[in-house]
C-alpha positions as CSV (number, residue, x, y, z in Angstrom):
1,M,237.5,127.8,-155.3
2,N,235.9,124.0,-154.5
3,M,234.0,124.5,-157.4
4,L,236.7,125.7,-159.9
5,R,239.2,122.9,-158.9
6,K,235.9,120.4,-159.4
7,T,235.7,121.3,-162.9
8,M,239.4,122.0,-164.1
9,S,240.6,119.2,-162.7
10,A,237.6,116.3,-162.9
11,V,239.3,115.0,-166.4
12,V,239.3,112.8,-169.3
13,V,240.6,109.9,-171.1
14,S,241.2,106.3,-170.5
15,A,244.6,105.4,-168.7
16,T,245.7,104.2,-172.3
17,L,246.3,107.5,-173.3
18,L,249.4,107.0,-171.1
19,A,251.0,104.6,-173.7
20,P,253.0,107.4,-175.3
21,I,254.7,108.3,-172.2
22,I,255.6,105.6,-171.0
23,S,256.4,103.2,-173.1
24,T,259.7,103.8,-173.8
25,P,261.7,101.5,-171.3
26,V,263.4,104.0,-168.6
27,W,266.8,102.5,-168.9
28,A,266.7,103.7,-172.4
29,A,265.4,107.7,-171.7
30,T,267.7,110.1,-171.2
31,A,266.3,113.1,-169.0
32,A,267.2,116.3,-169.4
33,S,268.6,118.4,-166.8
34,E,266.5,120.6,-164.7
35,Q,267.8,123.7,-166.9
36,Q,267.6,122.5,-170.0
37,A,263.8,121.3,-169.3
38,T,262.6,124.6,-168.2
39,A,264.2,126.0,-171.3
40,N,262.9,123.6,-173.2
41,L,259.2,124.4,-171.8
42,I,259.8,127.9,-172.4
43,Q,260.6,127.3,-175.8
44,Q,257.4,125.3,-176.3
45,L,254.8,128.3,-174.2
46,N,256.7,130.8,-176.3
47,G,255.1,129.8,-179.3
48,I,251.3,129.6,-178.3
49,K,250.0,133.2,-178.5
50,S,246.6,132.2,-178.6
51,L,244.7,128.4,-178.7
52,S,241.8,126.7,-178.9
53,A,240.7,123.4,-178.7
54,N,238.1,120.5,-177.4
55,F,239.0,118.7,-174.7
56,E,237.7,115.6,-172.7
57,Q,238.0,114.8,-169.0
58,T,238.4,112.1,-166.2
59,T,239.5,111.6,-163.0
60,K,240.3,108.4,-161.4
61,A,241.0,106.9,-157.9
62,S,244.0,104.6,-157.2
63,S,242.7,101.2,-155.3
64,S,244.7,103.0,-152.0
65,A,243.3,106.1,-152.3
66,K,241.0,107.5,-149.8
67,A,237.4,108.3,-150.2
68,P,236.6,111.7,-152.0
69,Q,237.0,114.2,-149.3
70,K,235.2,117.8,-149.7
71,K,238.5,118.8,-151.4
72,G,238.6,116.0,-154.1
73,L,235.8,114.9,-156.7
74,G,232.8,113.7,-155.6
75,A,232.3,109.3,-155.5
76,Q,230.2,110.8,-158.5
77,H,232.2,112.1,-160.4
78,M,234.5,109.6,-160.7
79,N,235.4,108.0,-164.1
80,Q,232.9,110.4,-165.9
81,T,233.8,111.7,-168.7
82,F,233.4,115.6,-169.0
83,K,233.9,117.7,-173.0
84,G,234.0,120.8,-173.8
85,V,235.3,123.9,-175.1
86,M,238.8,125.6,-174.4
87,K,240.1,129.1,-175.7
88,V,243.3,130.6,-174.2
89,A,244.4,134.3,-175.3
90,R,248.3,134.7,-173.8
91,P,248.6,136.5,-171.6
92,G,246.0,136.0,-169.1
93,K,243.0,135.4,-171.1
94,F,240.9,131.9,-170.7
95,Y,237.6,129.9,-171.8
96,W,236.7,126.7,-170.5
97,E,233.2,125.9,-171.0
98,T,232.1,122.0,-170.4
99,T,229.6,121.4,-172.1
100,S,228.3,117.2,-171.4
101,P,227.4,115.8,-169.3
102,S,226.8,118.7,-167.4
103,K,227.2,122.5,-168.4
104,Q,229.7,124.9,-166.7
105,T,231.8,128.3,-168.0
106,I,235.2,129.5,-166.3
107,A,235.9,132.8,-168.1
108,T,238.5,135.1,-167.3
109,T,240.2,138.3,-169.0
110,G,243.3,137.9,-166.5
111,K,241.8,139.9,-163.3
112,M,238.6,138.5,-162.9
113,V,237.4,135.0,-162.8
114,W,233.5,134.0,-163.8
115,I,232.6,130.7,-162.9
116,Y,229.3,130.3,-164.3
117,D,226.8,127.4,-163.5
118,P,223.2,127.5,-165.5
119,D,221.7,124.6,-164.0
120,L,221.6,126.3,-160.6
121,Q,221.4,130.3,-162.0
122,Q,224.6,130.9,-159.7
123,A,228.1,132.3,-161.0
124,V,231.4,132.9,-158.2
125,R,233.2,136.4,-158.8
126,Q,236.5,136.1,-157.6
127,N,239.8,137.8,-157.9
128,L,242.8,136.0,-160.0
129,D,245.1,135.7,-157.4
130,E,248.4,134.1,-157.3
131,Q,246.6,130.3,-156.3
132,V,244.0,130.2,-158.5
133,A,246.0,131.6,-161.6
134,N,248.0,128.1,-160.7
135,T,245.1,126.1,-161.3
136,P,246.5,123.8,-163.7
137,A,244.7,124.6,-167.3
138,L,245.1,128.4,-166.3
139,L,248.6,127.8,-167.1
140,L,248.5,127.9,-170.4
141,S,247.1,131.3,-170.4
142,G,249.9,132.5,-168.1
143,N,253.0,134.0,-168.2
144,T,255.8,131.9,-168.6
145,A,258.3,134.0,-166.3
146,Q,256.0,133.3,-163.4
147,I,255.1,129.6,-164.2
148,M,258.9,128.9,-164.1
149,K,258.4,130.9,-161.0
150,S,256.4,128.5,-159.3
151,Y,257.1,125.0,-160.3
152,R,260.3,123.2,-160.8
153,V,260.8,121.9,-164.4
154,T,261.2,118.1,-165.4
155,Q,262.0,116.7,-168.6
156,P,262.2,112.5,-167.9
157,N,262.9,111.9,-171.8
158,N,265.1,114.3,-173.6
159,G,264.0,113.0,-176.7
160,K,260.5,114.1,-176.0
161,T,258.0,116.8,-175.1
162,Y,256.2,115.8,-172.4
163,Y,257.4,117.8,-168.9
164,T,256.5,116.6,-165.5
165,L,255.5,119.8,-162.8
166,F,256.0,120.1,-159.4
167,P,254.5,122.8,-157.4
168,K,257.2,124.8,-155.4
169,Q,253.9,125.9,-153.1
170,K,253.4,122.9,-150.0
171,D,249.6,124.1,-150.5
172,S,248.9,123.7,-154.1
173,A,245.9,122.1,-155.3
174,F,247.8,119.0,-157.2
175,Q,251.2,117.4,-156.3
176,S,252.6,117.0,-160.3
177,L,251.4,118.0,-163.3
178,T,252.3,116.3,-166.8
179,I,252.0,117.6,-170.1
180,S,252.5,116.4,-173.3
181,F,252.7,118.2,-176.7
182,G,252.1,117.0,-180.3
183,T,253.6,117.6,-183.6
184,N,251.7,120.9,-184.1
185,K,253.8,122.2,-180.8
186,A,250.0,122.2,-179.2
187,P,249.2,120.5,-175.5
188,S,247.5,117.3,-176.3
189,L,247.5,115.7,-172.6
190,M,247.8,116.7,-169.2
191,I,247.7,114.8,-166.2
192,L,247.6,115.9,-162.6
193,E,248.3,113.9,-159.5
194,D,246.7,115.1,-156.1
195,S,247.3,114.4,-152.5
196,L,244.1,112.4,-151.8
197,G,245.5,109.6,-154.6
198,Q,243.5,111.2,-157.3
199,T,245.2,111.1,-161.4
200,T,243.4,113.4,-164.1
201,Y,243.4,113.3,-167.0
202,V,242.8,116.1,-169.9
203,R,243.0,115.3,-173.4
204,F,242.7,117.8,-176.2
205,N,241.6,117.5,-180.0
206,N,240.8,119.6,-183.0
207,V,243.2,121.7,-181.2
208,K,244.6,125.2,-183.0
209,V,247.7,127.0,-182.7
210,N,247.5,130.7,-183.0
211,P,244.1,131.3,-184.1
212,S,241.9,134.8,-184.1
213,I,239.8,135.1,-181.3
214,P,238.0,137.8,-180.2
215,D,238.1,139.7,-176.9
216,S,234.6,139.1,-176.2
217,T,234.7,135.9,-175.9
218,F,236.9,136.4,-172.3
219,N,234.1,139.3,-171.2
220,F,231.5,137.0,-169.4
221,A,228.3,138.2,-168.5
222,P,225.8,136.4,-166.3
223,P,222.5,136.4,-167.7
224,K,219.6,138.4,-165.8
225,G,218.3,136.8,-162.6
226,T,221.7,135.0,-161.8
227,D,222.6,134.9,-158.4
228,I,226.3,136.3,-157.9
229,I,228.7,135.3,-155.2
230,D,231.6,137.2,-154.5
231,Q,234.6,135.0,-152.9
């Protein structure tokens, strides 16, 4: 689970990416009601049947944050930019490949998650239980009704398409998730905050909405000689 959290929450982009979100003065913004925010987010997500994008990701620690612990990222991962490719087909199909500076692949068809590290010649295989399914990036491939059941949704400015989600479960891997949608109605930025004082940024580019993605993309088969670990 630590490896999954590292890859999914090690994340991107400089703090300047926050500018489109925080540029409007608080006094000028009118927040949507929780009910309306939820309805607006459902509408956004329901328009996405499949998705492909490149991503960049980085994690930063606040000046008051504690030293990295086992559940967070190691010091060597802080402020480091990871790049790769993401592909999604709803419901439940997800492919996430980190290509630099190191390689790692995460793939699921909705029942089993594979986490493959070619450098270690190791693959972790685990059931896609509710806790794993709630990992932030996997939310994009999830069931809308389940997402709304698991999170409290807010829309700080009802004139802008960004939302902040708060997990209802106390043992969630993160404290808040902000997701912003671009002009093509596809996610452009995700911002995660955790209990260790770490903020993770994920920026999506070259986004394609509802492309045709072969099912074989999500059917991971470990290469011969791979050490398989069941969790």
